[in-house]
C-alpha positions in Angstrom: -32.7 -61.5 8.9 -32.8 -62.3 5.1 -35.8 -60.1 4.4 -33.8 -57.2 5.7 -31.1 -57.9 3.1 -33.2 -57.9 0.0 -36.5 -56.2 0.9 -39.0 -58.7 2.4 -42.4 -58.1 3.8 -41.6 -54.9 5.6 -40.4 -53.0 2.6 -43.3 -54.2 0.4 -45.8 -52.6 2.9 -43.9 -49.3 2.7 -44.7 -48.9 -1.0 -48.5 -49.5 -0.8 -49.6 -46.1 0.4 -47.4 -44.1 -2.0 -48.8 -46.0 -4.9 -52.3 -45.3 -4.0 -51.6 -41.6 -3.5 -49.6 -41.4 -6.7 -52.5 -42.8 -8.6 -54.8 -40.1 -7.1 -52.2 -37.5 -8.0 -52.2 -38.7 -11.6 -56.0 -38.4 -11.7 -55.9 -34.9 -10.3 -53.3 -34.0 -12.9 -55.5 -35.3 -15.6 -58.4 -33.2 -14.3 -56.2 -30.1 -14.1 -55.0 -30.5 -17.7 -58.7 -30.9 -18.8 -59.3 -27.5 -17.2 -56.4 -26.0 -19.2 -53.9 -25.8 -16.4 -50.9 -27.8 -17.9 -48.3 -26.7 -15.3 -48.6 -24.4 -12.3 -51.1 -24.6 -9.5 -54.9 -24.5 -9.0 -54.7 -20.7 -9.1 -53.5 -20.7 -12.7 -51.0 -21.7 -15.3 -47.3 -20.5 -14.8 -45.2 -18.8 -17.4 -42.0 -20.0 -15.8 -40.1 -22.2 -18.2 -38.2 -24.3 -15.6 -34.8 -25.9 -16.0 -33.3 -29.3 -16.3 -29.9 -29.6 -14.6 -26.9 -31.7 -15.4 -26.5 -35.1 -13.6 -30.2 -35.3 -12.8 -31.6 -38.6 -14.1 -34.8 -39.2 -12.2 -36.8 -39.1 -15.4 -34.4 -41.3 -17.4 -33.6 -45.0 -17.5 -30.1 -46.5 -17.4 -29.0 -49.1 -19.9 -28.1 -52.6 -18.9 -24.8 -53.3 -20.7 -24.0 -56.8 -19.2 -26.0 -59.3 -17.1 -23.7 -58.9 -14.2 -23.1 -55.2 -14.2 -24.9 -52.1 -13.0 -26.9 -50.2 -15.6 -25.3 -47.1 -17.1 -26.3 -43.7 -18.1 -24.8 -43.5 -21.6 -23.4 -40.2 -23.1 -22.0 -41.1 -26.5 -20.6 -37.6 -27.3 -18.6 -37.4 -24.1 -17.4 -41.0 -24.5 -16.1 -40.1 -28.0 -14.3 -37.1 -26.6 -12.7 -39.1 -23.8 -11.5 -41.8 -26.1 -10.0 -39.2 -28.5 -8.1 -37.7 -25.6 -6.8 -41.0 -24.5 -5.7 -42.1 -28.0 -3.8 -38.8 -28.5 -2.1 -39.2 -25.1 -1.1 -42.8 -25.9 0.3 -41.8 -29.2 2.4 -39.1 -27.4 3.7 -41.3 -24.6 3.7 -44.7 -26.3 1.8 -46.5 -23.6 -1.4 -46.5 -21.5 -1.7 -43.9 -18.7 -0.4 -44.4 -15.2 -2.9 -44.5 -12.3 -2.3 -43.2 -8.8 -4.9 -43.7 -6.1 -4.1 -41.7 -3.0 -6.4 -42.7 -0.2 -6.6 -41.1 3.3 -7.9 -42.7 6.5 -10.9 -41.4 8.3 -10.7 -38.0 6.8 -14.1 -36.1 6.6 -15.6 -34.2 3.7 -14.9 -30.9 5.4 -11.3 -31.5 6.4 -9.5 -30.4 3.2 -9.4 -26.8 2.1 -11.0 -27.5 -1.3 -14.2 -28.4 0.5 -14.1 -25.4 2.9 -11.9 -26.8 5.6 -8.1 -26.5 5.5 -7.1 -23.2 7.0 -10.6 -22.6 8.4 -10.3 -25.7 10.6 -6.6 -25.4 11.5 -5.0 -27.8 9.0 -3.9 -26.1 5.8 -3.9 -28.4 2.8 -2.2 -26.4 0.0 -1.1 -29.4 -2.1 -4.6 -30.9 -2.1 -6.2 -27.6 -2.8 -3.9 -26.7 -5.7 -4.5 -30.1 -7.4 -8.3 -30.0 -6.7 -8.6 -26.5 -8.1 -6.9 -27.6 -11.3 -8.9 -30.9 -11.5 -12.4 -32.2 -11.0 -13.8 -32.0 -7.5 -16.4 -34.7 -6.9 -18.8 -33.3 -4.3 -20.9 -36.5 -4.2 -18.3 -39.2 -4.1 -19.1 -42.2 -1.9 -17.3 -44.7 0.2 -18.8 -47.4 2.4 -19.3 -46.8 6.2 -15.8 -48.1 7.2 -12.3 -48.7 6.0 -11.9 -52.4 5.1 -15.3 -52.6 3.2 -14.3 -49.5 1.2 -10.8 -50.8 0.3 -12.4 -54.1 -0.8 -15.0 -52.2 -2.8 -12.3 -50.2 -4.6 -10.4 -53.4 -5.5 -13.4 -55.6 -6.5 -15.9 -53.0 -7.9 -18.5 -54.5 -5.6 -20.6 -53.3 -2.6 -19.8 -55.0 0.7 -22.9 -57.2 0.2 -21.2 -58.8 -2.8 -17.6 -58.9 -1.8 -18.4 -60.0 1.8 -16.1 -57.8 3.8 -18.8 -56.2 5.9 -16.5 -54.8 8.6 -12.8 -54.5 9.4 -11.1 -57.7 10.5 -9.3 -57.0 13.8 -6.5 -58.7 15.7 -6.0 -61.6 13.3 -9.7 -62.3 12.6 -10.0 -64.3 9.4 -11.5 -63.0 6.2 -10.6 -60.6 3.4 -10.1 -60.5 -0.4 -9.3 -64.2 -0.6 -10.9 -65.5 -3.9 -11.9 -62.1 -5.1 -11.4 -60.8 -8.7 -9.6 -57.4 -8.4 -8.7 -54.7 -10.8 -5.0 -54.9 -10.1 -5.2 -58.4 -11.4 -6.8 -57.1 -14.5 -4.2 -54.4 -14.9 -1.4 -57.0 -14.7 -3.1 -58.8 -17.6 -3.2 -55.5 -19.5 0.5 -54.9 -19.1 0.7 -52.7 -16.0 3.2 -52.8 -13.2 1.2 -52.8 -9.9 2.6 -51.3 -6.7 0.9 -50.9 -3.3 2.2 -48.8 -0.4 0.7 -48.2 3.0 -2.3 -49.5 4.9 -3.7 -52.8 3.6 -6.4 -54.1 6.0 -8.1 -56.5 3.6 -7.1 -59.7 5.2 -3.9 -61.3 6.5 -4.6 -64.9 5.4 -2.5 -66.1 2.6 -5.1 -65.7 -0.1 -5.8 -62.1 0.9 -2.2 -60.9 0.9 -1.4 -58.2 -1.6 0.8 -60.2 -3.9 -2.0 -62.8 -4.3 -4.6 -60.4 -5.4 -2.8 -58.4 -8.0 0.2 -56.5 -6.7 3.7 -57.1 -8.0 5.0 -55.4 -4.8 3.6 -54.1 -1.6 5.2 -52.2 1.2 3.2 -51.3 4.3 1.3 -52.8 7.2 -1.4 -55.4 6.9 -3.9 -54.2 9.4 -4.9 -50.8 11.0 -3.1 -48.1 12.9 -4.6 -48.5 16.4 -4.0 -52.3 16.5 -0.2 -51.6 16.7 -0.4 -48.9 19.4 -3.5 -48.7 21.5 -2.6 -51.6 23.9 0.9 -50.2 24.3 -0.1 -46.7 25.4 -0.5 -46.3 29.1 -2.6 -43.2 28.7 -5.2 -44.7 26.3 -5.2 -48.3 27.6 -3.6 -48.5 31.1 -5.6 -51.6 31.8 -3.4 -53.4 29.3 -0.2 -51.4 29.1 0.3 -51.4 32.9 -0.6 -55.1 33.2 2.4 -57.3 32.3 0.3 -60.4 31.8 -2.3 -58.7 29.6 0.5 -56.9 27.6 2.1 -60.3 27.0 -1.2 -61.6 25.7 -1.4 -58.8 23.2 2.1 -59.5 22.0 1.0 -63.0 21.1 -2.2 -62.0 19.3 -2.3 -63.6 15.8 -1.8 -60.6 13.6 1.4 -59.3 12.0 2.9 -56.6 14.2 5.3 -55.3 11.6 5.7 -53.1 8.6 6.1 -55.7 5.8 7.3 -56.2 2.3 5.3 -58.4 0.0 6.5 -59.5 -3.5 4.7 -61.4 -6.2 7.4 -64.1 -6.2 6.7 -65.1 -2.6 3.0 -66.1 -2.5 3.0 -67.7 0.9 4.1 -64.8 3.1 5.3 -61.2 3.4 8.7 -60.4 4.9 8.8 -58.5 8.2 10.8 -55.2 7.9 10.5 -53.7 11.4 8.1 -53.8 14.3 5.5 -51.1 14.6 5.4 -49.5 18.1 4.9 -46.1 19.7 8.2 -44.9 18.2 8.3 -46.4 14.7 4.7 -45.5 14.0 5.6 -41.8 13.9 7.8 -42.4 10.8 5.5 -44.7 8.8 4.0 -42.1 6.5 7.5 -40.7 5.8 8.9 -44.2 5.1 6.0 -45.0 2.8 6.3 -41.7 1.0 9.9 -42.4 0.2 9.0 -45.9 -1.1 6.4 -44.5 -3.4 8.8 -41.8 -4.6 11.4 -44.4 -5.4 8.9 -46.4 -7.3 7.7 -43.4 -9.4 11.3 -42.5 -10.3 12.2 -46.1 -11.2 9.2 -46.3 -13.5 10.2 -43.1 -15.5 12.3 -45.2 -17.9 9.9 -48.1 -18.2 8.0 -48.9 -21.4 5.1 -50.2 -19.2 2.5 -48.1 -17.4 2.1 -48.3 -13.7 -0.6 -48.4 -11.1 0.3 -47.1 -7.6 -2.0 -47.5 -4.6 -0.8 -45.2 -1.8 -2.8 -45.6 1.4 -1.7 -43.3 4.2 -1.5 -44.2 7.9 -2.9 -40.7 9.0 -5.4 -39.7 10.0 -6.7 -42.9 11.7 -6.5 -42.8 15.5 -4.2 -43.1 17.3 -2.3 -40.4 15.6 1.4 -40.1 16.6 2.7 -37.3 14.3 6.2 -37.4 12.9 8.5 -35.1 15.0 8.7 -32.7 12.1 4.9 -32.3 12.0 4.1 -32.3 15.8 2.4 -29.0 16.4 2.8 -27.9 12.8 -0.9 -27.4 12.2 -2.5 -24.2 13.6 -5.0 -26.5 15.4 -2.1 -28.3 17.1 -4.1 -31.5 17.4 -2.5 -34.8 16.5 -5.3 -35.2 13.9 -4.7 -31.9 12.2 -0.9 -32.5 12.3 -1.6 -35.7 10.4 -3.5 -33.8 7.8 -0.6 -31.4 7.3 1.8 -34.3 7.0 -0.2 -36.2 4.4 -0.7 -33.0 2.4 3.1 -32.8 2.2 3.3 -36.5 1.2 0.9 -35.9 -1.7 3.0 -32.9 -2.8 6.2 -35.2 -2.8 4.6 -37.8 -5.0 3.3 -35.1 -7.5 6.8 -33.5 -7.5 8.4 -36.9 -8.3 5.9 -37.4 -11.2 6.6 -33.9 -12.5 10.4 -34.1 -12.2 10.4 -37.4 -14.1 8.1 -36.2 -16.9 5.3 -38.5 -16.0 2.7 -36.1 -14.5 0.9 -35.5 -17.8 0.5 -39.3 -18.3 -0.8 -40.0 -14.8 -4.4 -39.8 -13.5 -4.3 -38.9 -9.7 -7.4 -40.0 -7.8 -7.6 -38.6 -4.2 -10.2 -39.7 -1.6 -10.8 -41.0 1.9 -11.9 -44.5 3.0 -14.9 -43.2 4.9 -16.2 -40.2 6.8 -14.7 -39.0 10.2 -14.3 -41.4 13.1 -16.4 -39.5 15.7 -16.0 -41.8 18.7 -12.3 -41.1 19.4 -11.3 -37.4 19.5 -9.6 -35.5 18.0 -11.2 -36.4 14.7 -12.3 -35.1 11.3 -15.2 -33.0 10.3 -18.3 -33.3 8.0 -21.2 -31.0 7.3 -23.5 -34.0 6.9 -25.3 -36.1 9.4 -23.5 -39.1 10.8 -19.9 -40.4 11.0 -17.9 -43.5 10.2 -19.8 -46.6 10.8 -23.1 -45.2 9.5 -24.7 -44.8 6.1 -25.8 -41.3 6.8 -24.1 -38.9 4.4 -21.4 -38.0 7.0 -20.3 -41.6 7.2 -20.0 -42.2 3.5 -19.7 -39.0 1.5 -15.9 -38.4 1.2 -13.6 -35.6 0.0 -12.6 -36.5 -3.5 -10.9 -35.0 -6.6 -9.3 -36.2 -9.8 -6.3 -34.4 -11.2 -4.8 -35.1 -14.6 -2.7 -32.3 -16.1 -3.9 -31.4 -19.5 -6.6 -34.0 -19.6 -9.2 -32.9 -17.0 -10.8 -29.5 -17.1 -10.9 -27.6 -13.8 -14.5 -27.8 -12.4 -16.7 -29.1 -9.7 -19.5 -31.7 -10.2 -22.2 -33.1 -8.0 -22.6 -36.1 -10.3 -22.7 -39.4 -8.4 -19.5 -41.3 -8.1 -19.0 -44.5 -6.0 -15.5 -45.7 -5.1 -16.6 -49.0 -6.7 -16.4 -47.1 -10.0 -12.6 -47.1 -9.7 -12.6 -50.8 -10.6 -14.3 -50.2 -14.0 -12.6 -46.9 -14.6 -9.1 -48.2 -14.1 -9.7 -51.2 -16.4 -11.2 -48.8 -18.9 -8.1 -46.5 -18.9 -6.0 -49.6 -19.4 -7.8 -50.4 -22.6 -11.0 -52.4 -21.7 -13.9 -49.9 -21.5 -17.5 -50.4 -20.5 -18.9 -54.0 -20.6 -15.4 -55.3 -21.4 -14.6 -55.2 -17.6 -16.9 -58.3 -17.3 -14.2 -60.4 -19.0 -12.0 -60.1 -15.9 -14.5 -61.5 -13.4 -16.5 -64.8 -13.1 -20.1 -64.7 -14.4 -21.2 -65.2 -10.8 -19.5 -61.9 -9.8 -21.7 -58.8 -9.9 -19.9 -55.6 -10.7 -21.5 -52.7 -8.8 -19.0 -50.2 -10.2 -19.5 -48.2 -13.4 -17.0 -47.0 -16.0 -16.7 -43.2 -15.3 -13.9 -42.5 -17.7 -15.9 -40.1 -19.9 -17.3 -38.3 -16.8 -13.8 -37.5 -15.7 -12.2 -36.7 -19.0 -14.9 -35.0 -21.1 -14.7 -31.2 -20.8 -18.2 -31.0 -19.3 -18.5 -34.6 -18.5 -21.7 -36.0 -16.8 -21.8 -38.9 -14.4 -22.6 -42.3 -15.9 -24.3 -43.4 -12.7 -28.0 -42.9 -12.2 -28.3 -44.1 -8.6 -26.1 -44.7 -5.6 -26.7 -47.8 -3.5 -26.1 -47.6 0.3 -25.1 -50.5 2.5 -24.8 -50.7 6.3 -23.2 -53.9 7.7 -25.2 -56.8 6.3 -28.0 -54.5 5.1 -29.0 -52.8 1.8 -29.8 -49.5 3.5 -30.8 -46.8 1.0 -30.8 -45.3 -2.4 -29.9 -41.9 -3.9 -31.1 -40.6 -7.3 -30.3 -36.9 -8.1 -30.7 -34.9 -4.9 -33.1 -37.4 -3.3 -32.2 -40.1 -0.8 -34.4 -42.7 0.8 -33.4 -44.7 3.8 -35.0 -48.0 4.9 -32.2 -49.2 7.3 -30.8 -46.6 9.6 -28.3 -46.2 12.4 -29.2 -44.1 15.4 -26.0 -42.9 16.9 -27.3 -41.7 20.3 -29.8 -44.5 20.9 -27.7 -46.2 23.6 -25.2 -43.5 24.9 -26.4 -40.0 25.4 -23.1 -38.5 26.5 -19.6 -38.3 25.2 -18.4 -38.8 21.6 -20.8 -40.9 19.6 -20.3 -42.2 16.1 -21.4 -45.1 13.9 -20.2 -48.1 15.8 -21.8 -47.5 19.2 -25.3 -46.8 17.8 -28.3 -48.9 17.1 -29.3 -50.1 13.7 -33.0 -49.7 12.8 -33.7 -52.4 10.2 -37.1 -51.1 9.0 -38.3 -47.6 8.8 -42.0 -46.7 9.5 -42.9 -45.1 6.2 -41.6 -43.1 3.3 -38.3 -41.8 4.8 -36.9 -39.6 2.1 -34.6 -36.5 2.2 -33.6 -33.8 -0.2 -29.8 -33.6 0.3 -29.6 -30.1 -1.2 -32.1 -28.5 1.2 -31.5 -30.9 4.1 -27.9 -32.2 4.2 -28.4 -33.2 7.9 -31.1 -35.6 6.8 -33.4 -34.6 9.7 -36.7 -33.7 7.9 -38.5 -36.4 5.9 -40.2 -35.2 2.7 -41.5 -38.5 1.5 -45.1 -37.8 1.9 -45.0 -34.3 0.4 -43.0 -35.6 -2.6 -44.7 -39.0 -3.2 -44.0 -39.0 -7.0 -40.2 -38.9 -6.3 -40.7 -41.5 -3.5 -42.4 -43.9 -5.9 -39.5 -43.7 -8.4 -37.0 -44.2 -5.5 -38.9 -47.3 -4.4 -38.7 -48.7 -7.9 -34.9 -48.3 -8.0 -34.7 -50.0 -4.6 -36.8 -52.9 -5.9 -34.5 -53.1 -8.9 -31.4 -53.6 -6.7 -33.3 -56.1 -4.5 -33.8 -58.1 -7.6 -30.0 -57.9 -8.2 -29.5 -59.3 -4.7 -31.8 -62.2 -5.4 -29.9 -63.1 -8.6 -26.4 -62.4 -7.0 -27.0 -63.2 -3.3 -25.1 -61.4 -0.5 -22.0 -63.2 1.0 -20.2 -62.8 4.2 -16.5 -63.1 4.7 -16.1 -60.8 7.6 -19.4 -59.9 9.2 -21.6 -59.1 12.2 -23.4 -61.7 14.2 -27.1 -61.8 13.2 -29.9 -61.9 15.8 
């Protein structure tokens, strides 16, 4: 299986034919230029001038700024503007900026109104839309295919191949952030107060607990929503709920069944607050919202900046809406009711920031941990191919915006942003920009994230990321540069089951494609028409970028903490 991780024989063969044809294309171009046709077609030269567009870097090279960091597209002018803005703000408030990451669960790209959903799909999101319209909407922001890998990627700045959490740990399975270097740890060293609220799901072993990986305080649950409820519900799982002996077995499963409180002073364990069951789960998002509100108000008088990670319970199945929100969405599904509730939660946190005079000194980053979970209805929506569990665009392109009153100009950008970039960007905002992030990790730790501070803050900021690396379980699965994406490890959702709801986890992974599988994501967002042969020059450049990252994986080999069994 190792050749599937870093390239191997199969991938080398794929590039032979394109190189031959590309050579022939270059020869033809030379002949055409000799005949006086410098640009156009065999029928004659064109007078069209053409255009270069922002955030398109196929023709450029990124700069390696540190041996263990991804190369960067550098934009000196926008970096200067961003630093000037930050310096002026620090002079005004007397401290570094606050950082709020607000992360939803299983929400698709098309669910919020700012991406075309909202009212149109039966779940209005006025708070999200208002902030997005006054901030920067990132139309090409990327998660990993599922929740735990994404959350670990945010915290470590690494792809799952490097941090080793390849899938969610379930029902007490071992593995998580234990031993990782995280950006909350770096923020603590840089003088921040770090607070986490909500869903954790990055390991329950002692070394993976929130207080041991950078949080001063954490209030939430340690696993995932369905683990607390599915075996209790006689309608979803009667084979367990209506079997006393099986039910007793689940009660003894080795995972924490409670909402917990974790503090930095108690490194060994978290304190159980109350059990999560079919009744208490309805109130979790309201309870967590109140906790985050209280923290925001408490920090108003502090001379220290804060980082708040707020991870909602909604909209991961099974959704049990709070009584106030049951049926409140026009769609009247439990999923859409959850969307309406978390929109209100976001509004509450923003209101607390505004009322305490902290809004203008707080960057708010809004996103989802992956695309919609399509195997358990009702679920979210995406205009792209695939769902949670796959590396098709629908599984990993997530609704994202960044809001910072007075600091970010309202706009939309299709510049590439990976959630791994939050690692570098947060550390940069805290005072250690660019290559300085490397000082907070071991030299053996590869940082897949990129400092995107200038992209976010400059008035017309461009992405500092040339390419986006896709992973799928234990595989390096694809690359995107500009509007082009090439796949060499794929997931076929309907390969096994032809009926019912199919998503990422019940499909078949194809570990080697049979040629140059490339898509133009602008003209083919469903990724169902390959253009690799027609556009071989682009395919060759994409192949070179894939080879670059395979070399990274040889130097910094993949690890597995929570994984899938190899054949």
